[in-house]
C-alpha positions in Angstrom: 295.8 204.1 -21.0 296.6 200.0 -21.6 297.7 199.0 -24.4 296.0 199.6 -28.0 296.4 197.8 -31.5 296.2 198.9 -34.8 293.4 197.2 -37.2 295.5 194.3 -38.5 293.2 193.7 -41.6 295.0 194.4 -44.4 293.4 195.6 -48.0 295.4 194.6 -50.8 295.3 194.7 -54.3 292.8 192.4 -56.8 290.3 192.5 -53.9 292.4 190.4 -51.1 291.9 191.1 -47.8 294.1 189.4 -45.5 293.8 189.1 -41.8 294.3 186.3 -38.7 291.0 185.1 -37.5 290.5 186.8 -34.3 290.8 189.9 -36.0 287.5 191.9 -35.4 286.6 194.5 -38.2 285.1 197.1 -35.8 287.8 199.5 -34.3 288.2 198.9 -30.7 287.6 202.0 -28.6 290.2 200.7 -25.4 292.3 197.5 -25.3 294.5 196.3 -22.7 296.6 193.3 -21.6 297.3 194.8 -18.2 301.0 195.2 -19.2 300.0 198.6 -17.9 297.6 199.7 -15.1 298.0 203.5 -16.5 294.3 205.0 -16.0 293.3 202.8 -13.8 292.1 203.7 -10.1 291.4 201.3 -7.5 289.9 201.4 -3.9 291.2 198.7 -1.3 293.3 195.9 -2.4 291.2 192.6 -3.1 290.9 194.2 -7.0 294.1 195.1 -8.7 296.7 195.1 -11.9 299.5 192.7 -11.7 301.7 194.1 -14.4 304.4 191.9 -13.8 305.8 190.0 -16.7 304.9 186.5 -15.2 301.2 187.7 -15.3 300.0 190.8 -16.8 296.0 190.3 -15.4 293.6 192.0 -13.2 293.2 190.1 -9.9 290.4 190.3 -8.0 290.4 188.4 -4.3 286.9 188.3 -2.0 288.0 188.1 1.2 286.2 186.3 4.2 285.9 189.8 6.0 282.5 191.3 6.6 281.4 194.4 4.4 284.2 194.0 1.9 283.5 196.5 -0.9 286.9 197.2 -2.8 287.0 198.1 -6.5 288.6 199.3 -9.2 287.6 201.3 -12.8 288.8 202.9 -16.1 287.6 206.2 -17.2 286.3 206.0 -21.0 285.0 209.3 -20.7 282.0 208.8 -22.7 280.2 206.0 -24.0 277.0 205.7 -26.2 273.7 205.3 -24.3 272.4 203.0 -26.8 275.3 200.8 -28.5 278.7 199.2 -27.0 280.4 195.9 -27.0 282.7 194.7 -23.4 284.8 191.6 -24.1 287.0 189.9 -21.6 288.7 186.7 -20.7 287.7 185.7 -16.9 289.7 182.5 -14.9 288.7 181.3 -11.8 292.3 180.9 -10.5 290.8 179.9 -6.5 287.8 178.9 -6.0 286.4 176.1 -3.0 283.1 176.2 -1.9 281.5 178.7 0.4 279.6 176.9 3.0 277.9 180.2 4.6 274.7 181.6 3.7 277.0 185.2 3.4 277.9 186.2 0.0 280.8 186.6 -1.8 280.0 188.8 -5.0 282.0 190.1 -7.8 280.4 192.5 -10.7 282.1 193.6 -13.7 280.6 195.7 -16.2 280.3 199.3 -17.0 278.8 202.1 -14.6 278.1 205.4 -14.1 280.3 205.8 -10.7 284.0 205.3 -10.5 285.9 202.5 -8.0 284.8 205.3 -5.2 281.4 204.3 -5.3 280.5 200.6 -3.9 278.9 198.5 -6.2 276.2 197.6 -3.3 275.5 201.6 -3.6 273.7 203.5 -5.8 274.3 204.0 -9.7 273.5 202.9 -13.2 275.3 199.8 -14.2 275.2 197.4 -16.8 277.0 193.7 -16.6 277.6 190.5 -15.0 277.7 189.2 -11.5 279.5 186.1 -10.4 278.6 184.9 -7.0 279.0 181.9 -4.1 276.8 181.3 -1.0 275.2 178.5 1.0 277.4 176.0 -1.3 276.6 177.1 -4.4 277.5 179.4 -7.1 275.6 182.0 -9.3 276.1 183.6 -12.4 273.6 186.3 -13.3 273.2 189.2 -16.2 272.8 192.5 -13.8 271.7 195.9 -14.4 270.9 199.1 -12.3 268.6 202.3 -12.4 270.0 204.4 -9.6 270.1 201.7 -7.7 272.6 199.1 -6.2 274.7 197.3 -9.3 274.9 193.9 -6.9 271.2 193.8 -6.0 270.0 195.4 -9.3 267.9 193.1 -11.7 268.8 190.2 -14.2 268.5 186.7 -14.8 270.3 183.6 -13.4 272.0 181.9 -15.6 271.4 178.0 -15.6 275.8 177.8 -16.0 277.3 177.3 -12.6 281.4 177.8 -11.7 283.9 176.0 -10.0 287.4 176.4 -9.8 289.8 177.0 -12.8 286.9 177.6 -14.8 287.8 179.9 -17.9 285.4 182.0 -19.5 285.1 184.9 -22.0 282.7 187.0 -21.5 281.0 189.6 -23.6 278.2 192.4 -22.8 276.8 194.2 -25.2 274.2 196.7 -25.2 272.1 196.7 -27.9 270.0 199.5 -27.5 268.5 202.2 -25.2 266.4 199.7 -23.2 268.2 196.2 -24.2 271.4 194.6 -23.5 273.0 191.0 -23.5 275.4 188.9 -21.2 276.9 186.4 -23.2 279.2 183.6 -22.0 282.0 181.7 -24.3 284.4 178.8 -24.1 286.8 180.1 -26.5 288.7 183.3 -27.7 287.3 183.5 -30.9 283.7 183.9 -28.8 282.2 181.4 -31.7 281.4 178.8 -29.0 278.6 179.8 -26.7 278.1 178.4 -23.6 275.2 180.6 -22.3 273.5 184.2 -23.1 270.6 185.7 -21.4 269.3 189.2 -23.0 267.6 191.5 -20.7 265.6 194.7 -20.7 265.7 197.8 -18.8 264.7 201.4 -18.6 265.9 204.0 -20.8 267.1 206.4 -18.4 270.6 203.7 -17.7 272.7 206.4 -19.1 276.1 207.7 -18.6 278.4 204.1 -18.3 281.7 206.0 -18.3 283.7 203.7 -16.1 284.3 200.0 -17.1 284.3 198.7 -13.3 285.3 195.6 -11.2 283.7 195.3 -7.7 283.7 193.0 -5.2 281.2 192.8 -2.1 280.8 190.5 1.3 278.1 190.9 3.5 277.8 191.8 7.4 278.7 188.2 8.3 281.9 186.4 7.4 281.9 183.8 4.3 284.3 181.3 4.3 286.2 179.4 1.3 288.2 180.9 -1.4 286.7 183.1 -4.6 289.7 184.8 -6.5 289.8 185.1 -10.3 292.1 186.7 -12.8 290.7 189.4 -15.8 292.7 189.4 -18.7 292.7 190.5 -22.8 289.5 193.0 -22.0 288.3 195.1 -25.2 285.6 197.7 -25.4 283.8 198.7 -28.8 281.2 202.2 -28.6 278.8 202.6 -30.5 278.3 199.3 -32.1 276.1 196.5 -30.6 277.7 193.6 -32.2 281.4 192.7 -33.6 282.1 190.6 -36.7 285.6 189.1 -37.5 284.5 189.5 -41.2 284.1 192.8 -43.6 280.5 193.1 -44.6 280.7 196.1 -46.9 283.6 195.0 -49.6 283.5 193.9 -53.2 282.1 191.2 -54.9 284.6 188.3 -55.6 286.7 189.6 -52.8 289.0 186.6 -51.4 289.5 186.7 -47.9 292.7 184.9 -46.3 293.1 183.8 -42.3 297.0 183.9 -42.1 297.0 181.8 -38.6 294.4 179.1 -39.8 295.2 179.4 -43.8 291.5 179.4 -44.7 290.4 180.9 -47.6 287.0 182.6 -47.8 285.3 184.0 -51.3 282.7 186.7 -51.0 279.5 187.7 -52.8 277.1 190.5 -52.7 273.9 191.1 -54.2 273.7 194.9 -55.1 271.5 197.1 -57.0 273.5 199.0 -59.1 271.1 202.7 -60.1 274.1 203.3 -62.5 272.8 200.1 -64.7 270.1 201.9 -65.5 269.6 200.9 -69.4 266.9 198.1 -68.1 265.5 199.6 -65.3 262.4 202.1 -64.6 263.4 205.5 -63.3 259.6 207.4 -62.1 260.1 211.0 -62.2 258.5 214.2 -61.1 259.8 217.3 -62.9 262.5 218.1 -65.2 265.2 219.5 -63.1 266.9 215.9 -62.3 267.3 213.8 -65.7 269.5 210.7 -66.5 272.7 211.0 -69.1 273.5 207.2 -69.4 276.1 207.3 -67.3 274.8 209.5 -64.4 272.1 211.2 -62.8 272.0 214.6 -64.0 270.4 217.1 -60.7 270.4 220.7 -62.1 268.1 223.0 -60.7 267.1 226.4 -62.9 266.6 229.3 -61.0 262.6 228.9 -60.9 261.2 227.6 -57.3 258.7 225.5 -59.2 261.3 222.8 -59.7 260.7 222.1 -55.5 259.6 218.5 -54.9 261.2 217.1 -58.1 263.0 213.9 -58.4 264.0 210.3 -60.4 264.1 207.6 -58.3 264.6 203.9 -58.7 262.1 201.3 -57.4 264.1 198.7 -55.1 263.5 195.4 -55.9 262.8 194.1 -52.8 262.2 196.7 -49.7 265.1 196.9 -47.2 263.4 195.7 -44.0 266.8 195.0 -42.3 269.0 197.3 -39.7 272.2 197.0 -42.3 272.8 198.4 -45.4 275.7 199.7 -47.4 274.8 202.7 -50.1 278.2 203.6 -52.3 277.7 206.4 -54.5 280.1 209.0 -56.5 279.2 212.6 -56.1 279.8 216.2 -58.2 279.5 218.8 -57.5 279.3 221.2 -60.4 279.9 225.1 -59.0 278.6 226.5 -56.1 275.1 227.4 -55.1 273.8 230.6 -55.9 271.9 231.8 -54.4 271.5 229.7 -51.2 269.5 227.5 -49.8 268.6 225.2 -52.6 268.7 221.7 -51.2 269.1 218.7 -53.4 271.2 215.6 -53.7 270.7 211.8 -53.2 268.1 210.4 -51.0 267.4 206.5 -49.7 263.0 206.9 -48.8 260.5 204.6 -47.9 257.5 206.2 -50.1 257.2 208.0 -53.6 255.2 210.9 -53.5 254.8 213.9 -55.7 255.5 216.4 -53.2 259.2 216.5 -51.6 258.9 214.5 -48.2 262.1 216.8 -47.2 259.9 219.9 -47.2 259.2 221.2 -43.9 256.2 220.0 -42.4 256.0 216.8 -44.4 255.6 214.0 -42.4 254.7 210.8 -44.2 258.0 208.3 -44.4 261.2 207.7 -43.1 264.2 208.9 -45.1 267.6 209.8 -45.8 269.6 212.4 -48.2 272.6 214.3 -48.7 272.6 218.0 -48.3 275.8 220.1 -49.4 276.9 223.5 -48.3 276.3 226.1 -50.8 279.9 226.5 -51.8 279.6 222.6 -52.5 282.8 221.9 -50.3 281.1 220.2 -47.2 278.3 217.3 -47.6 275.6 216.0 -45.0 273.4 213.5 -44.6 270.2 214.1 -42.5 267.6 211.5 -41.6 263.7 211.8 -40.9 260.9 209.5 -39.2 257.7 209.1 -40.4 255.2 211.1 -37.9 257.7 213.8 -37.3 258.3 217.4 -38.8 261.7 217.5 -38.1 265.5 216.3 -39.3 268.1 215.2 -37.5 271.9 215.2 -39.2 274.3 212.6 -39.0 277.4 214.7 -39.5 279.1 216.9 -42.1 282.1 215.5 -44.1 284.4 218.5 -45.7 284.7 216.8 -48.9 287.1 219.5 -50.8 287.3 221.1 -54.4 284.2 221.1 -56.3 283.9 219.4 -60.1 285.8 216.4 -59.1 284.5 213.0 -58.4 283.9 212.3 -54.4 283.8 208.8 -53.4 281.0 207.9 -50.7 280.3 205.6 -48.4 277.1 205.0 -46.0 276.8 202.2 -43.5 273.9 200.8 -41.0 276.1 198.7 -39.1 273.5 197.9 -36.9 270.1 198.7 -35.7 271.1 202.3 -34.0 274.0 203.4 -35.8 275.1 205.0 -39.4 278.7 205.6 -40.4 279.5 208.5 -43.1 282.4 207.8 -44.8 284.8 209.4 -47.9 287.1 207.2 -49.7 290.3 208.4 -52.0 289.4 205.7 -54.9 286.1 204.5 -56.5 287.6 200.8 -55.2 286.8 202.1 -51.6 289.6 199.8 -50.4 291.4 200.2 -47.3 290.7 203.4 -44.8 288.3 206.1 -45.4 290.3 209.6 -45.3 287.2 211.0 -43.7 284.7 209.4 -41.3 281.5 210.5 -39.1 279.7 207.8 -36.6 276.4 208.7 -35.9 275.0 206.1 -32.8 271.3 207.0 -31.9 269.1 206.5 -34.9 266.3 204.6 -33.5 266.3 201.0 -34.1 262.9 201.1 -35.9 264.0 203.6 -38.5 264.3 202.2 -42.1 262.8 199.5 -42.0 260.6 199.9 -45.4 263.4 202.0 -47.5 261.9 201.5 -51.1 263.1 204.5 -53.4 266.9 205.8 -54.0 268.0 208.2 -56.2 268.0 212.3 -56.7 265.6 214.7 -55.3 265.4 218.5 -54.7 263.5 219.7 -51.9 263.7 223.3 -52.1 264.4 225.3 -55.0 264.8 229.5 -55.0 264.0 232.2 -58.2 267.3 233.9 -58.8 269.9 230.9 -58.7 270.2 227.5 -58.7 272.4 224.2 -58.7 274.0 221.5 -60.0 274.9 218.3 -58.9 275.6 214.7 -60.4 275.3 211.5 -58.9 277.0 208.0 -60.3 277.8 204.4 -59.3 274.9 203.8 -56.7 275.5 200.2 -55.1 273.1 199.8 -52.6 272.9 196.3 -50.6 271.2 194.7 -47.7 270.2 191.7 -46.2 266.5 192.1 -47.5 268.3 192.4 -50.9 270.8 189.7 -50.5 273.7 189.9 -48.1 275.8 192.5 -48.1 279.0 190.3 -48.2 278.1 186.8 -47.8 281.2 184.7 -47.0 281.9 181.1 -47.6 285.0 179.3 -46.8 286.8 177.3 -49.3 286.7 173.9 -48.3 290.0 171.8 -46.8 289.2 169.3 -49.0 286.3 168.4 -51.7 285.8 166.4 -54.4 282.9 165.9 -57.4 284.4 162.4 -58.0 285.7 163.6 -61.4 288.9 161.6 -60.5 289.1 158.6 -57.1 292.6 160.2 -55.8 293.0 159.1 -52.3 289.9 157.0 -52.2 291.1 153.5 -51.0 288.4 150.8 -51.3 288.6 147.1 -49.6 285.6 145.9 -52.2 284.1 146.2 -55.7 280.6 146.9 -53.9 281.7 150.4 -52.9 283.6 152.4 -55.4 284.2 155.7 -56.9 282.5 155.7 -60.5 284.2 158.7 -62.4 282.1 158.0 -65.1 279.0 158.6 -63.1 281.1 161.2 -60.9 279.6 159.7 -58.0 280.3 157.3 -55.0 278.4 154.1 -55.2 277.7 151.3 -52.7 275.6 148.5 -53.2 275.7 146.4 -50.1 273.7 143.1 -49.9 273.9 140.4 -47.1 277.0 138.6 -46.6 279.2 141.6 -47.4 280.5 142.8 -43.4 282.9 145.6 -43.0 283.2 146.4 -46.9 284.4 150.3 -46.8 285.9 153.1 -49.0 287.9 156.0 -47.4 290.0 159.0 -47.6 292.7 160.3 -45.4 292.5 163.9 -44.8 295.8 164.2 -42.9 295.0 166.5 -40.0 291.5 167.2 -38.4 290.9 169.4 -35.2 289.5 167.9 -32.4 287.4 170.8 -31.6 286.0 171.8 -34.7 285.0 170.8 -38.9 282.1 170.1 -41.0 281.5 167.2 -43.3 278.7 167.9 -45.9 277.9 165.4 -48.6 274.5 164.6 -50.5 273.2 160.8 -50.5 270.8 159.5 -52.5 269.4 155.9 -52.1 268.0 153.8 -54.7 267.8 150.7 -52.3 266.2 149.9 -48.7 265.3 147.0 -47.7 265.6 144.8 -44.2 265.6 141.0 -44.2 265.2 138.8 -40.8 265.9 140.6 -37.6 269.1 142.1 -39.3 269.3 145.1 -41.1 272.1 146.7 -43.3 273.3 149.6 -42.0 275.0 152.9 -44.2 277.5 154.5 -41.9 279.3 157.5 -42.3 281.8 158.8 -40.4 284.8 160.4 -39.2 287.5 158.0 -37.7 290.7 157.7 -36.2 291.4 154.4 -38.2 291.0 153.6 -41.9 290.6 149.4 -41.2 288.6 149.4 -37.9 285.7 147.2 -37.6 282.5 148.9 -37.8 281.0 146.8 -35.0 282.6 145.9 -32.4 284.0 149.2 -32.2 287.8 149.6 -31.8 288.8 153.0 -32.6 287.7 156.6 -32.0 285.0 157.6 -34.6 281.9 160.2 -34.9 279.4 158.9 -37.4 276.1 158.6 -38.6 274.1 155.2 -38.9 271.1 154.5 -41.0 269.2 151.4 -40.7 267.4 150.1 -44.0 263.6 149.6 -44.1 260.9 151.1 -42.3 260.3 151.8 -38.5 261.2 153.6 -35.7 264.5 154.3 -34.3 266.5 153.6 -37.6 269.2 156.7 -37.1 271.9 157.2 -34.5 274.5 159.8 -34.5 277.3 158.6 -32.1 280.6 158.9 -31.3 283.4 156.9 -29.9 287.0 157.4 -27.8 290.0 155.9 -29.4 289.6 152.5 -27.9 286.1 152.3 -29.3 284.7 152.8 -25.8 282.5 156.1 -24.7 279.3 156.0 -26.7 276.9 157.8 -24.8 274.1 155.9 -26.5 272.3 158.8 -27.8 268.7 158.7 -28.6 267.7 157.1 -32.0 265.3 159.1 -34.7 262.9 157.9 -37.0 263.9 158.4 -40.6 262.7 156.8 -43.8 264.1 158.1 -46.9 262.5 158.7 -49.9 264.3 156.7 -52.6 265.4 159.0 -55.4 265.9 161.9 -53.8 268.9 163.6 -52.5 270.0 164.6 -49.3 272.3 167.4 -48.1 273.7 166.0 -45.0 275.8 168.0 -43.0 278.4 166.6 -39.8 279.5 169.1 -37.5 281.8 169.0 -34.2 280.4 172.1 -32.6 283.1 171.2 -29.9 285.3 169.0 -28.5 282.2 167.6 -26.6 279.4 168.5 -28.6 278.4 167.5 -32.7 275.3 168.0 -34.5 273.9 166.5 -37.7 271.7 168.1 -40.0 269.7 166.5 -42.6 267.9 168.9 -45.7 266.5 168.7 -48.8 266.9 170.9 -51.7 270.6 172.1 -50.4 272.8 172.5 -47.4 270.6 175.5 -46.5 267.0 174.4 -47.5 264.1 172.5 -45.5 265.3 170.2 -42.5 264.0 166.9 -42.7 261.5 165.8 -39.8 263.4 165.1 -36.4 266.4 166.9 -37.2 268.9 168.0 -36.4 270.3 165.6 -33.9 273.3 166.1 -31.1 275.9 164.1 -30.0 276.8 165.3 -26.7 278.7 164.4 -24.8 281.1 163.5 -27.3 283.9 161.1 -25.5 286.7 163.5 -24.8 289.1 160.7 -26.2 286.8 160.9 -29.6 290.3 162.4 -31.3 292.5 162.1 -34.5 289.3 161.8 -36.7 291.3 161.8 -40.0 289.5 159.8 -42.2 286.2 159.9 -44.0 284.9 156.5 -43.9 281.8 154.8 -45.5 281.2 151.4 -44.3 279.1 148.6 -43.9 277.8 147.0 -40.6 278.7 143.4 -40.1 276.2 140.6 -40.3 273.7 142.3 -42.1 270.7 140.8 -44.3 268.9 143.0 -47.3 270.0 145.7 -49.5 271.1 149.1 -49.3 272.3 150.9 -52.5 272.5 154.6 -53.1 275.2 157.3 -54.0 277.1 159.7 -52.5 278.9 162.8 -54.2 279.9 166.6 -53.5 282.0 166.1 -50.8 283.5 168.9 -49.2 285.5 169.0 -45.8 286.1 172.3 -43.5 288.5 171.7 -40.8 288.6 174.5 -38.1 285.2 176.0 -38.4 281.7 175.2 -37.2 280.4 176.8 -39.9 281.6 177.4 -43.6 280.3 181.3 -43.7 
């Protein structure tokens, strides 16, 4: 087996979480850096693992010979038929044009057949194909249902590759009938190049082998086609990955050790334990509320079948993720057997118990303990069916003690049932059950939560308690929303660090605004702030601007220019320093907003297309300038908030940013030279986030 790493996310006291920016929350099933070839088996010598200290990669080299069908594979033993993710780095180490019409191809992904079956032969498979022929290159998503993987179904990417190209590839199965192949240009898998999503037959199954195979045709190609694969990771039972936990306590703090970025987490939850100001609907008398917990006390009468006490959720759950925390107590053993009661989350409120055999009215999920109360099971049910399905059982241990449980729907098809050692539910669970075969359409109308009794019997009873029932989902407010602490922020209660060259553009600490008032004859008046060091590939600048005057005179328009610049003193025009700038010309008309970049000598302007924007006087506009990568910038203007309504004609993009657009350490607000007319207003709430393309 390749090198397997332990989870590097540390859950500490006081709601603190410490991790690397690259750490993934989901548990990796298999991971290798190819320092070992253990478990990998190959046919031929055109796909091999080089474990030498200088390389530690998987090499493939497609020869200029006919019918080359070498392959290598790793047996995962078993994988989900509905949810998994495969990631790896791919580098084209030696590529030159294949001028013939005879193809060279490599397929990478998961297959039902090992290395001994060529990629041109029959198998089930999902993956990506890189090919070269007729003086061109192709990248394709590729799946097969019992046929040739190489000649299977899929979509051509617009992206083509050349020598020395580097891709971070993600292949994820999102259901029994769907998968997505994505190309990224960074190791954090955050900057997307292109993605293609596909549908396929549900019979594509049994994909137990990670497989890399090459193929040439019956006629010889030419050119060179060699590459390396590295940093391979496989996650089973999940269809998406995240680098921030989504089910932690409210007001948690997350710190990334490598970037020093800090994030604050906020939850929105429905708390059944805070019941004093809530309304519970009830049927029967077997389930009560003590003011501290839901009390399920079923006596020895069959008439208590169908009793419930439920809280109606403020918002119906309509998404495929939720976290349900609850504390569970069993007072005594069940005597006689087969009295069923516990916690239920369901989509309808009914006088009859929907858990009874033959009742098919709605979706639900419920707990059910064994007769002794020493194990706890979750069962789910789909509307229109007369059977239930168990997601698994946890051995909870002794009775008459609170057990701290969590049920998480991590994606459309996956449920995770956990027991923790404390109410805080921090760190790793003591017991975990994963279920990966949930229908993706299940549970999109869950509305009620509380206690139930599905089956009571004469001669005996059952006594359980539920407390601290906390439910959160994206339809009731996000599970945990992470907001990065800005690298720099100011509300202008102080002017510390801001340097102005004129009284017309200053920080007013009384009004807590940066004010600007430019008229004719005030060229290059400016104010700036030195951020120190700024990423050349990723940052976000946010601010609020409000214009009080926008008038023009003659053919010269006053210009409001806000920028990230490599200089604190260069003229606005002609440009003489690197910058990414938003420029707004005053007055009415079209084509009055530019979003552009320059290199370190002031050249390289890509001449972007201008748009029309005539701001309403006195309106707050929420502006967001993003550097998405070394070569791409985005400008958003909204009303209401930074997540509010986008102003017409925005967003704007600057692409490609000049390769020399670097060292942008200064936030600068500057006037354009030779301007007439008036442009006045204020800026406030400036926030700068370094090294990221989103604060969340």
